[in-house]
N, C-alpha and C positions, 0 to 999 in steps of 0.2 A: 483305375484298378478295380477289378471285380473280384471280391474275396469271398469264396465259398468254402473256405477251410473250416469255419465254425461260426456260430452265432455269438461268439465272444468277441468278435472283431468290430462290433458296432461302436460308433462314436455318439456321445451325447448330442441331442438336438439343441438348437438355440433355446427352446423353451425349457428344456431340462437344465441347461447351463444357467439360465436366468434363475431358476428355482434354487440351484446350488449356491449361486452368488448371494441370494437374498436370505439364505438360511440363518436362523438364530442358533448359536452354538454355546456349549459349555464344556465341562470336562466329563466325558462319559464314564471314566473310571470311578469318579465320584457319584455317577448316576444323575448328573445335572445338565446333560446336553438335551435340551427340549426337543430337538428335531430327531435325535436317535430315539428318545422315548416315544415320540409320536409315531415313528415308523414301526417300532416294536408293538405298540398298542394297535395300530392299524392292521398289521399282519396277523396278530393274535385274534382280532375280531373277525377278520376275513376268513380265517381257517377254523374258528371256533375253539381255539386253544387258550389256556389260562395266561400263558406268558410267551415271550419271544426274546431272542438274543441276536443282536446284529454282529455278524462275523465278517472278517476280511474276504473269506473264500468259501466255496462249497466244500472243498476238501476239509477245511478246518471244521465247518459245521458238522459234517458227517463224522469226523474222527472224534470230536467232542462227544457226540451222542454215543458212539461206541465205547468211549472211555467211561462215561457215566453209567452205561447199562451193564458193563462187564467188569470182571476182575481178572488179573493175570491167570492164564491157564484155562479160562472159559473158551467156548467155541461160538463162532458166528456162522449162521447158515445164510448163504447167498448164492446167486448164480456165478458161474465161473468167469463170466465177463462183466460182473458188476463193477461199477466205477470205484466203489470203496476198496475193492481188491485189485482190479486190473490197472487202474490209472492213478492211484493215490500213493505210490512210492513205497509200498510195504508198510504203510503207517499203522495198520491194525496191529501188526506184530511189534513194530518199533515203539509205538506210543502207548499201547494198552496191553501188550504181552498176551494177546488173545490169538487163538488158533482159528482156522476157517474150515468150513465144510462146503465145498464147491459143487453146486448142482448143475446138471444139464438142463436144457429147456430150449425149445424152438424160439429163435429171435430174442434170446435173453430173458424169457419169461419162465418163472417157476410155478409149480402147482402145490396146492395144499397136501395132496397125497404124497408127493415127493418130499416135501418138508417133513411130514410126519414120520416117514420111514427112516429119516436120517437124524432124528433126535436121539441122542445118546442116553441110555438109562442112567439115572443119577447114581445108582448103586454099583455101576461098572467102573471100578477105580482105574481101569486101564485106558479109559477114554476121557477126553476133556468134557467138562460140564456144558451142555448146550444152554445158552442163556439168551441169545438174540437171533431174530430172523430179520433179514433186510431185503427189501425189494426196491427196484429203481423204475420210476414211471415219469415220463416215457423212458424207454431203454435205449441208451446211446448206441451201444454196439449191436443192438437189434434193429438198427435203421429207424429209430424213433417209434418202436412198437409200444403199444399201450395195453395195460391191464384192463380187463373188464372189472367193474365194481364187484360182480359176483365172485370172481377169483380172489380179489383182495379180501373180501368178506370171509371166504372159506379159509384163507391162510390165517386171518385174524382169529377165527374160531379155534384153529389148531394151537395157535399161540396161547390163547386163553385156557385151553384144555390142559396144556403142559406148563402153564405159568411162565411163559417166555415173553420177553420184551419184543416189540415189533417196531422197526424203524423204516420210514419211507425216505429214500433219496429222491426228493421231488425237485431236483435241479430244473427239470422241464415239466413240472406238474401242470402248469397252466396250459402248456402245449397239449398235454394228454387230455385234460378235461375239455378243452376246446374241440378236440377231435371226437371224444366219446359222448359229449353232452352231459357228463356227470357233474354234480355239484362239488367243487373242491372242498367246501366245508364239510359235507357229508363224508367224502372220502377220508379227510384228515381225522375224523372221529375214530376211525378204525385203528389208529396208530398211537403208540406211546410217545413217539417223537417224529417230527417231519423237518426236513431241510428244503428250502426253496432258494433258487439262485436268481438274483436281480440282474446279473451282468451277462446273461445269455439272451434269450428272445425278448426279454423285457427291456433291454437296451441301456441299463445303468452301466457306468464305467467300472464299478467294483462293488462287491458285497454279496453276501448271502444271509439268510435268516434261519435260525434253528428254533423250532417251536415245540412246546409240550406243556406239561403241568407246571405249576408254580415251584414245587420242590425240585423237579427235574431241572428247570432253568436256573434255579439258585445254585445247584451243583454245577451246572454247565458253565455258569459265569466264572466260577473258581477255576475250572479246567481251562477255559479260554485264557485266563490270566497266565496259567502255567505253560500254555502253548505259545505265549507271546502275542496273543491276539487282542489284548485290551488296547483300545485306541482313545485318544484324548478328544480333540474337537472334531469328532467324526460326523457331526451333523451336516457338514458340507456334502459328505458322501451319502448320508441317510436321506437328504433332500432329493437326491437323484432316485433313490429307491422309492420314496413316496410318489414322486412323479410317475415312475414306471408302473407302480401298482394302480395308480389313478387313470393312466392314459394308454398303457401298452398291452393290456391283457387281451381285449377283444380283437385287436388288430393282428394277433397271432394267426387268425384264420387266413389272412392274406399270404403269410409265409407258407402256410400249408397248401394253399391253392397253387402257388408257384412251384412248390416242391412236387406236387402231383403232376403238374405239367412237365417238369423235367423228367420225372419217372416214366411217364408215358412216352416222351421223346426218346429217352435212352433205350427203352424196350424195342423201339422200332429200328435201331441202328444195328448194322450188320456186325460191327466190331464189339458189341456188348453182348456178353453171354447171358447174364442174369441180373435182375434188379429186384432187391427186396421190396415187398409191398410198402407203399408209402402212406403212412397215416398222419404224420405230423410234418416237421420241417427238415427231416433228415432223409437223404437219398443215398443209399449204399448200393453199389453195382460192381459187377465183376466183368472185366474185359476178356475177350477171347485171347488165346495164345498168339494169335497173329498180330496183335498190337500190344507190345510190352508196356507195362504200366508207366515206367519212367519216360518212355517216348511220348505217351499220351499226355502226361503232366507237362512235359516240355512244350508240346504243341499248344497246350492251353496258355502257358506262360508267354509264348510268342504273341498272344493276343491280350496279354495282361489280365489273364483269368487264372485264379489260384484255387487249387483244390488240395485235398489231403489224401495221402496213401494210407490204407489200413493193412496193406500186405502187397506182395509182388504184383497182383492183378486186381486188387480190390481198391476202389476209390470211394471217397465220401464227398458229397455236396451238402452244405447246410444253408438254407435260406434264412433271411433275417430282415430287420427293418431297413437296413441300408442297401438291400438288394431290390432294385426297382424293376418295373416292367420293361423299361428300355434296356436294362442290363440283361434281363431274361432273353430279349430278342437277340442281343449280341451273342449270348451263350448258345442259343439255338442255332444261329447261323454258323458259329464256329464249330459246334459239334457235328453239324451236317457236312461241313467241309473237310472233316478229318477222314482220311482213308487209311485202311490197314497198310502196314509197312510190308 
């Protein structure tokens, strides 16, 4: 089976499983799981933050950050396709009682100028109080689009000017910096809080990290408890995260290379209308009307290749560490053999 639906479908390697099996564990709720503590310290050092918190999922990490940064009735500024809004089940409203201001922006990227004009004046009692600005890097719905450091810095300056908190959904942050050449530690310094996912391109079976200042993480730990995210002998999972950070960051470039190859291939096919520019490991493309999306996915499944539909004619491929060159050859052969219906 060739699974291009997401980079969340990876399986732990033998070496990662060995690290998990050998992990020293304790009770993380009491703060005495040594492997969880090691993971949190490693991540904090890697991104230059005071503290980190191990969470079961990226959604939980993001929603904890929003809950700590806002009060009920506040407003969060983000792109209309941001994961925190589009793919997290209405959790901003359900868990934190916050409103959202949804911005436009090509490929899911927002600008400092657009942020600034959408900040509500605090004296206007008819509007929610703007409290938090969020960006996603790389941007899932934007085909893995990456922010430039300059843009992130400009948005940070607006947040500082208006005393707003600034959160980075960095589920694929390492994909982004591998593509742009930026230093993840330098990027992270712009933000009050950062989430990173271990179970996407980094290949761990589960887990994300939330990072920020010591007081922020102290508050986040309490929110994690109320969200049901406190775990006991979580070191077995944390060991996979340590292995991922130690071994699987640089190899993301391989995923990017295969994704670019797929993007170029798709652009050459007559039944493909458009392909979003490929920067990282996500390839989003739109089929012509002559080839229905459901029929295309069915043809792929006939060859045991699986992809994700983002709309009637829009398809997503995501490359990852379990997608090999041999699999790429099979996908290429299959795509070239598909003809319009």
